[in-house]
C-alpha positions as CSV (number, residue, x, y, z in Angstrom):
1,X,-27.8,-58.8,-7.9
2,X,-23.6,-57.8,-8.0
3,X,-20.7,-57.7,-5.4
4,X,-20.7,-53.7,-6.5
5,X,-24.4,-52.8,-6.0
6,X,-24.9,-55.4,-2.5
7,X,-21.5,-52.8,-1.3
8,X,-23.5,-49.5,-2.4
9,X,-26.9,-50.6,-0.8
10,X,-24.7,-51.4,2.1
11,X,-22.7,-48.2,2.6
12,X,-25.1,-46.5,1.3
13,X,-28.4,-47.6,4.9
14,X,-25.5,-45.9,6.9
15,X,-26.3,-42.7,5.4
16,X,-30.2,-43.3,4.6
17,X,-30.9,-44.8,8.0
18,X,-31.9,-42.9,11.2
19,X,-28.3,-42.2,14.0
20,X,-28.6,-44.0,16.5
21,X,-25.1,-44.4,18.1
22,X,-24.9,-41.4,21.3
23,X,-21.4,-40.4,19.7
24,X,-19.5,-40.9,17.3
25,X,-17.1,-43.4,16.4
26,X,-13.6,-43.4,18.6
27,X,-11.0,-41.5,17.2
28,X,-13.1,-40.2,14.4
29,X,-12.5,-36.5,14.1
30,X,-8.8,-37.4,15.3
31,X,-8.6,-39.7,12.7
32,X,-10.1,-37.7,10.2
33,X,-7.6,-34.8,10.6
34,X,-4.5,-36.4,10.3
35,X,-5.9,-37.8,6.8
36,X,-6.0,-34.2,5.5
37,X,-2.7,-33.6,7.1
38,X,-1.2,-36.2,5.7
39,X,-4.3,-37.8,3.5
40,X,-1.1,-39.7,1.5
41,X,-2.2,-42.1,-1.1
42,X,-5.8,-42.5,-0.5
43,X,-8.8,-40.5,-1.4
44,X,-12.1,-40.4,-0.6
45,X,-15.1,-37.8,-2.4
46,X,-16.4,-36.5,0.2
47,X,-16.6,-37.0,3.8
48,X,-19.5,-39.0,3.7
49,X,-18.4,-41.8,1.5
50,X,-15.2,-41.9,3.7
51,X,-18.0,-41.5,6.6
52,X,-20.2,-44.9,5.9
53,X,-16.8,-46.4,5.3
54,X,-16.0,-45.7,8.5
55,X,-19.2,-47.8,9.9
56,X,-19.3,-50.0,7.7
57,X,-16.0,-51.2,9.1
58,X,-16.3,-51.1,11.7
59,X,-20.1,-51.8,13.5
60,X,-21.4,-53.4,15.8
61,X,-24.6,-55.6,16.0
62,X,-25.3,-53.2,18.8
63,X,-25.4,-51.2,16.7
64,X,-26.4,-52.2,13.4
65,X,-28.9,-55.3,13.3
66,X,-27.0,-55.8,9.1
67,X,-23.9,-56.8,10.1
68,X,-21.9,-58.3,7.9
69,X,-18.8,-60.8,8.8
70,X,-15.4,-59.2,10.7
71,X,-13.5,-57.7,7.9
72,X,-15.9,-58.3,5.0
73,X,-15.8,-54.9,3.4
74,X,-12.1,-54.9,3.2
75,X,-12.3,-58.0,1.8
76,X,-15.4,-57.6,-1.0
77,X,-13.6,-53.4,-1.6
78,X,-10.4,-55.9,-2.4
79,X,-12.2,-57.7,-5.3
80,X,-13.9,-54.1,-7.2
81,X,-11.8,-52.5,-9.6
82,X,-10.4,-49.4,-9.3
83,X,-12.9,-47.7,-11.3
84,X,-16.1,-49.2,-9.4
85,X,-14.5,-48.4,-5.7
86,X,-14.0,-44.9,-7.1
87,X,-18.1,-45.3,-8.8
88,X,-18.9,-47.2,-5.4
89,X,-18.5,-44.0,-3.3
90,X,-19.7,-40.9,-5.5
91,X,-22.7,-42.8,-5.5
92,X,-21.8,-42.4,-1.9
93,X,-21.2,-38.7,-2.6
94,X,-25.0,-38.3,-4.2
95,X,-26.8,-40.2,-1.2
96,X,-29.3,-37.8,0.9
97,X,-28.4,-38.4,4.1
98,X,-30.8,-39.1,7.1
99,X,-31.1,-35.2,8.8
100,X,-30.1,-36.7,11.6
101,X,-27.4,-38.3,10.2
102,X,-26.7,-34.5,8.1
103,X,-26.1,-33.5,11.9
104,X,-22.8,-35.7,12.3
105,X,-21.3,-34.7,9.4
106,X,-22.5,-30.6,10.6
107,X,-20.4,-31.3,13.7
108,X,-17.1,-33.3,12.2
109,X,-17.4,-30.5,9.8
110,X,-17.6,-27.9,12.1
111,X,-14.1,-29.1,13.5
112,X,-12.6,-28.7,11.2
113,X,-9.4,-26.7,11.9
114,X,-8.3,-23.8,9.3
115,X,-6.2,-24.2,6.2
116,X,-6.5,-27.6,5.0
117,X,-6.1,-28.3,1.6
118,X,-8.7,-31.1,1.5
119,X,-11.2,-32.5,-1.6
120,X,-14.6,-31.6,-2.2
121,X,-15.8,-32.8,1.1
122,X,-13.9,-33.8,4.0
123,X,-13.5,-37.8,4.6
124,X,-10.5,-39.8,6.0
125,X,-10.9,-43.6,6.4
126,X,-9.1,-44.7,8.8
127,X,-9.2,-48.0,8.0
128,X,-6.5,-47.7,5.6
129,X,-4.7,-46.5,7.2
130,X,-4.9,-48.7,10.1
131,X,-3.9,-45.7,12.3
132,X,-5.5,-45.2,15.9
133,X,-8.4,-44.0,16.6
134,X,-8.9,-43.9,20.7
135,X,-9.3,-40.0,21.9
136,X,-6.9,-38.7,25.1
137,X,-7.9,-38.7,28.4
138,X,-5.9,-37.4,30.7
139,X,-4.2,-39.3,32.2
140,X,-3.6,-41.4,29.2
141,X,-0.4,-42.0,28.1
142,X,0.6,-42.6,24.4
143,X,0.7,-46.6,25.4
144,X,-2.6,-46.5,27.0
145,X,-4.3,-45.0,23.8
146,X,-3.1,-47.5,21.2
147,X,-4.5,-50.9,23.9
148,X,-7.6,-48.9,24.3
149,X,-8.0,-48.7,20.3
150,X,-7.1,-52.3,19.8
151,X,-9.6,-53.4,22.4
152,X,-12.4,-51.8,21.1
153,X,-14.5,-52.7,19.0
154,X,-14.8,-49.6,17.2
155,X,-11.1,-49.0,16.7
156,X,-10.1,-49.7,12.6
157,X,-8.8,-52.6,11.5
158,X,-4.4,-52.2,9.6
159,X,-6.1,-52.8,6.1
160,X,-4.8,-50.7,3.2
161,X,-6.7,-50.0,0.0
162,X,-4.5,-47.9,-1.2
163,X,-4.4,-49.5,-4.4
164,X,-7.9,-50.0,-4.5
165,X,-8.7,-46.5,-3.8
166,X,-8.1,-43.6,-6.9
167,X,-7.1,-40.2,-6.2
168,X,-10.0,-37.7,-6.0
169,X,-11.0,-36.6,-9.3
170,X,-13.1,-32.8,-8.8
171,X,-15.0,-31.4,-11.3
172,X,-13.6,-29.0,-14.5
173,X,-15.3,-26.2,-13.3
174,X,-15.2,-26.6,-9.7
175,X,-14.1,-24.0,-7.8
176,X,-10.3,-25.4,-6.0
177,X,-10.5,-27.0,-3.1
178,X,-8.8,-25.4,0.0
179,X,-8.3,-21.8,-2.0
180,X,-7.1,-20.6,0.9
181,X,-6.6,-17.0,2.3
182,X,-4.1,-15.9,5.0
183,X,-3.5,-12.8,7.3
184,X,-6.1,-10.2,6.6
185,X,-6.0,-6.7,6.6
186,X,-5.9,-4.7,9.6
187,X,-7.8,-1.7,8.0
188,X,-10.5,-4.4,6.6
189,X,-10.7,-6.1,10.0
190,X,-12.2,-2.6,11.0
191,X,-15.1,-3.0,7.7
192,X,-16.4,-6.1,8.3
193,X,-15.8,-6.6,12.7
194,X,-17.2,-4.2,16.0
195,X,-14.0,-1.9,17.5
196,X,-14.5,-5.6,20.0
197,X,-13.9,-8.0,17.9
198,X,-11.2,-6.4,16.1
199,X,-10.2,-6.3,19.2
200,X,-9.8,-9.4,19.8
201,X,-7.9,-11.5,17.1
202,X,-4.4,-11.9,16.8
203,X,-2.4,-9.2,15.4
204,X,0.4,-11.2,13.0
205,X,3.7,-9.0,13.9
206,X,2.6,-7.6,16.9
207,X,4.9,-8.0,19.9
208,X,1.9,-8.7,22.6
209,X,-0.6,-9.8,19.8
210,X,-2.7,-7.0,20.8
211,X,-0.8,-3.7,18.7
212,X,-1.1,-2.5,15.4
213,X,1.3,-1.6,13.3
214,X,3.4,-1.4,10.1
215,X,3.3,-4.7,8.6
216,X,1.2,-5.7,11.1
217,X,-1.1,-8.5,9.7
218,X,-4.2,-10.0,11.9
219,X,-5.1,-13.9,12.3
220,X,-8.2,-13.8,10.4
221,X,-8.2,-17.3,8.0
222,X,-10.4,-17.6,4.3
223,X,-11.5,-20.8,2.9
224,X,-12.8,-21.0,-0.9
225,X,-14.7,-23.3,-0.8
226,X,-14.5,-25.1,2.7
227,X,-17.5,-27.7,1.5
228,X,-18.1,-28.3,-1.5
229,X,-20.3,-30.5,-1.6
230,X,-23.3,-26.9,-0.9
231,X,-23.1,-25.9,3.2
232,X,-20.5,-24.8,4.0
233,X,-19.5,-22.8,0.7
234,X,-16.9,-19.8,2.9
235,X,-15.2,-20.6,6.3
236,X,-13.1,-17.3,8.1
237,X,-11.4,-17.8,11.4
238,X,-10.0,-15.8,14.1
239,X,-7.5,-16.5,16.5
240,X,-9.1,-14.9,19.5
241,X,-6.2,-14.1,21.9
242,X,-6.9,-15.1,25.1
243,X,-7.2,-12.0,27.1
244,X,-10.7,-11.7,25.9
245,X,-11.8,-15.9,25.2
246,X,-14.3,-15.6,27.7
247,X,-16.2,-12.5,26.3
248,X,-15.3,-13.6,23.5
249,X,-17.4,-16.9,24.8
250,X,-20.4,-15.2,26.5
251,X,-21.0,-12.7,24.1
252,X,-20.9,-15.0,20.8
253,X,-21.9,-18.6,22.4
254,X,-23.7,-17.8,25.7
255,X,-20.6,-20.2,27.6
256,X,-19.4,-18.9,30.4
257,X,-15.4,-20.4,30.8
258,X,-13.5,-19.9,33.9
259,X,-10.1,-20.9,34.6
260,X,-8.8,-22.5,37.9
261,X,-5.4,-24.0,39.2
262,X,-3.9,-22.8,35.2
263,X,-6.4,-24.8,33.2
264,X,-9.8,-22.8,30.9
265,X,-12.3,-25.0,32.1
266,X,-16.7,-24.7,30.5
267,X,-19.0,-23.8,33.6
268,X,-22.7,-24.8,33.8
269,X,-25.5,-22.6,35.3
270,X,-25.5,-25.0,37.7
271,X,-22.4,-25.4,39.1
272,X,-20.2,-28.2,37.4
273,X,-18.2,-27.4,34.7
274,X,-15.9,-28.9,31.8
275,X,-12.5,-29.2,30.9
276,X,-11.1,-29.5,27.3
277,X,-9.6,-32.9,26.7
278,X,-6.7,-30.9,25.1
279,X,-9.4,-29.4,23.0
280,X,-13.3,-29.3,22.3
281,X,-15.3,-27.2,19.7
282,X,-18.7,-25.1,21.3
283,X,-21.0,-25.2,18.7
284,X,-24.4,-23.7,18.7
285,X,-24.1,-19.2,18.9
286,X,-27.5,-17.8,19.7
287,X,-29.7,-14.5,17.9
288,X,-27.3,-12.8,19.8
289,X,-23.8,-13.7,19.5
290,X,-25.0,-13.6,16.0
291,X,-25.2,-10.0,15.9
292,X,-22.1,-9.4,18.2
293,X,-19.8,-9.7,15.6
294,X,-21.3,-6.7,13.6
295,X,-24.2,-5.9,10.7
296,X,-21.3,-7.6,8.0
297,X,-20.5,-10.6,9.3
298,X,-24.8,-11.5,10.8
299,X,-25.6,-11.3,7.2
300,X,-22.3,-13.4,5.3
301,X,-23.6,-16.1,8.3
302,X,-27.2,-15.8,7.8
303,X,-27.0,-16.2,4.0
304,X,-25.0,-19.3,4.0
305,X,-26.7,-22.4,3.4
306,X,-26.2,-24.2,6.8
307,X,-28.1,-21.2,8.6
308,X,-30.6,-21.4,5.4
309,X,-31.4,-24.3,6.1
310,X,-31.4,-24.7,10.0
311,X,-34.2,-21.5,9.9
312,X,-36.1,-23.3,7.2
313,X,-36.4,-26.2,9.9
314,X,-37.0,-23.6,13.5
315,X,-33.2,-23.9,14.6
316,X,-32.3,-21.3,16.8
317,X,-28.5,-21.4,17.6
318,X,-26.9,-21.6,14.8
319,X,-24.0,-24.6,13.9
320,X,-22.9,-21.8,11.1
321,X,-20.8,-20.2,14.8
322,X,-17.9,-22.6,16.0
323,X,-15.4,-21.9,19.1
324,X,-12.7,-24.4,19.2
325,X,-10.8,-24.0,22.8
326,X,-7.6,-25.9,24.4
327,X,-7.7,-26.8,28.2
328,X,-4.9,-23.6,28.8
329,X,-5.7,-20.0,29.4
330,X,-2.4,-18.8,27.6
331,X,-4.0,-21.0,23.8
332,X,-5.4,-19.2,21.0
333,X,-8.9,-19.9,21.1
334,X,-10.1,-20.0,17.2
335,X,-14.0,-18.5,16.4
336,X,-15.5,-20.0,13.2
337,X,-17.7,-18.6,10.7
338,X,-19.9,-19.4,8.1
339,X,-19.9,-17.3,5.4
340,X,-22.8,-17.4,2.7
341,X,-20.8,-17.2,-0.5
342,X,-21.5,-13.9,-2.1
343,X,-21.0,-12.7,1.3
344,X,-17.4,-14.5,2.1
345,X,-17.0,-12.8,-1.2
346,X,-16.8,-9.2,-0.9
347,X,-15.5,-9.8,2.9
348,X,-12.3,-11.8,1.2
349,X,-12.3,-8.6,-0.4
350,X,-11.5,-6.0,2.7
351,X,-9.2,-8.2,4.1
352,X,-7.5,-9.4,2.0
353,X,-7.0,-6.3,-1.4
354,X,-4.1,-7.2,-2.4
355,X,-4.4,-11.1,-3.4
């Protein structure tokens, strides 16, 4: 078998075998976000290829019996031409992942911040960037985070393969990745969402973020296509003002939030609390939470490819609705909704009539 074929088979195995980890690799989501904000010269055609390369670089014997020597993947990729590397990455993007891996991909996608330009899927190559990959915890200093990253078996190596990773060329017929619309029309908002949701969305240009006046816009962002592999055609992100966040979390996500000692906590029915560190994503809205968003928005969610797939698998709580919250009770929340393409385009026309 050629080196290219061996690398393809090795990396593809990470996508097609059952996900055995209890948690995501340390710092994966943060590193991915950093890459989206500043990709530099390194580009991947999608999240699947990024995840496979990342796992192929950091896997240990406890997770994968076919572990290669440390640095084997990086050295092997450097022996290939840029076209050969791109062919491997493209092949990985065409791979149908194991259902457990699909859940991981959807989990990562659900935390993507709105308004960031992205390639066909999403990606971050920490093995190319050599960045710290430790997730922050209360009391961690930046020095401690860097030390934890170096000591962790999941930390990425300082290997620069930029010369081997060509910039991703999008298909000629593909919609522009990350096409974005900001600051919606207040009138259009009332045609999409019910009154309480409208009152909970931040008003841009208003002194307290709640009143609608001449020239006021609403803090709504829509991205087409958010994820071009088919699972997300349109992402709609709403900025929820702090005074309405507790109610939105309860009604939409069926999650209880509580403020104590100047910090925002997630509270379970049994009484234990979770402190966002410094933020967290709530995922899995029940049917009642979807309906709380109003008929137009709930219909748009039900027509999304991700929701259709969930219904086919009898999944009641949908990952098409997520809520990002901070430990700071004065911060806005971000309510993210995954819409079907046709319904999303109709909502876009209402929210952005002049664009």
